[in-house]
C-alpha positions in Angstrom: 10.5 40.6 -32.2 8.6 37.6 -31.0 11.4 36.6 -28.6 11.0 39.8 -26.6 7.2 39.3 -26.7 7.6 35.8 -25.3 9.8 37.0 -22.5 7.2 39.7 -21.7 4.5 37.1 -21.6 6.5 35.0 -19.1 7.2 38.1 -17.0 3.5 38.9 -16.8 2.7 35.4 -15.8 5.2 35.3 -13.0 4.2 38.8 -11.8 0.6 37.7 -11.7 1.6 34.6 -9.6 3.7 36.7 -7.2 0.9 39.3 -6.8 -1.6 36.5 -6.1 0.7 34.9 -3.5 1.1 38.2 -1.8 -2.6 38.7 -1.8 -3.2 35.3 -0.2 -0.3 35.8 2.3 3.4 35.4 1.7 3.8 32.8 4.4 1.1 30.6 2.7 2.8 30.7 -0.7 6.6 30.7 -0.3 7.1 28.1 -3.1 5.2 30.4 -5.6 7.2 33.4 -4.5 10.5 31.6 -4.6 10.0 30.0 -8.0 8.4 32.9 -9.7 10.7 35.6 -8.3 13.6 33.6 -9.5 12.2 32.9 -12.9 10.9 36.5 -13.4 14.2 38.1 -12.3 16.1 36.1 -15.0 13.4 36.8 -17.6 13.6 40.6 -16.9 17.4 40.7 -17.0 17.4 38.6 -20.2 14.8 40.8 -21.8 16.7 44.0 -20.9 20.0 42.6 -22.2 18.3 41.4 -25.5 16.6 44.8 -25.9 19.9 46.6 -25.4 21.7 44.3 -27.8 24.1 43.2 -25.1 23.3 39.5 -25.8 21.9 37.8 -28.9 18.3 36.7 -29.0 19.2 33.0 -28.7 21.3 33.5 -25.6 19.6 32.2 -22.4 20.6 33.0 -18.8 20.3 30.5 -16.0 19.2 31.2 -12.5 22.0 29.0 -11.0 24.6 31.3 -12.5 23.7 33.8 -9.8 25.4 32.2 -6.8 26.7 35.0 -4.6 30.5 35.0 -4.6 32.3 34.5 -1.3 34.4 37.4 -0.1 37.6 35.4 -0.2 36.8 33.9 -3.6 39.7 34.2 -6.0 37.9 32.9 -9.1 35.7 35.4 -10.9 31.9 34.9 -10.0 30.1 32.4 -12.1 27.8 35.0 -13.7 30.9 37.0 -14.8 32.4 33.9 -16.4 29.2 33.0 -18.2 28.0 36.5 -19.2 30.6 39.1 -20.1 28.5 42.3 -20.3 28.4 45.7 -18.7 25.3 47.8 -18.1 24.1 50.5 -15.8 23.5 49.4 -12.2 25.0 46.0 -12.9 26.3 45.4 -9.4 23.0 46.5 -7.9 21.0 44.2 -10.2 23.3 41.3 -9.6 23.2 41.8 -5.8 19.3 41.7 -5.9 19.3 38.6 -8.0 21.9 37.0 -5.6 19.5 37.6 -2.7 16.6 36.1 -4.6 18.6 33.1 -5.7 20.3 32.7 -2.3 16.9 32.1 -0.8 15.2 30.3 -3.7 16.0 26.7 -2.6 14.8 27.3 0.9 11.5 28.9 -0.3 10.8 26.2 -2.8 12.0 23.1 -1.0 12.7 24.1 2.6 11.0 25.7 5.6 11.5 29.4 5.0 11.1 32.1 7.7 8.9 35.1 7.1 12.1 37.2 7.1 13.5 35.1 4.2 10.3 35.4 2.2 10.1 39.2 2.8 13.7 39.5 1.7 12.9 37.8 -1.6 9.8 39.9 -2.1 11.6 43.2 -1.3 14.6 42.3 -3.5 12.3 41.3 -6.3 10.3 44.6 -6.1 13.6 46.6 -6.2 14.8 44.6 -9.2 11.5 45.0 -10.9 11.6 48.8 -10.4 15.1 49.0 -12.0 14.6 46.6 -14.9 11.0 47.3 -15.9 11.8 51.0 -16.3 14.4 50.0 -18.8 12.4 47.2 -20.6 9.3 49.4 -21.1 5.7 48.6 -21.4 4.9 44.9 -21.3 1.9 45.3 -23.5 3.7 46.7 -26.5 
């Protein structure tokens, strides 16, 4: 499946960019971390859902669907309206992506604090551990 291979190529590219930004220093590369953590999180989830047959190969997820719902919100969260699927650890995966996306704009366009950058890096690493185990080897 070339679609899965394309996803894996983009995942590798984003992971390399994140690792490089961490090596240089997270406070010096918040834009790189914000952009690539967001892009890679969506690519990993999409790849997993394609691989499990939960969504068709042509279906694309969008990062802006992952706006954390408010506690008093009566309407179903946007991601639930756009993507009606169930999978193991769904709430945990969504919560980690909500954290990444909730900080994305500030990392990319604003003046993020070290705490915000660390929060994104930590959430990304937890997400990567969950999804990459399910996706499998990126070199296959």
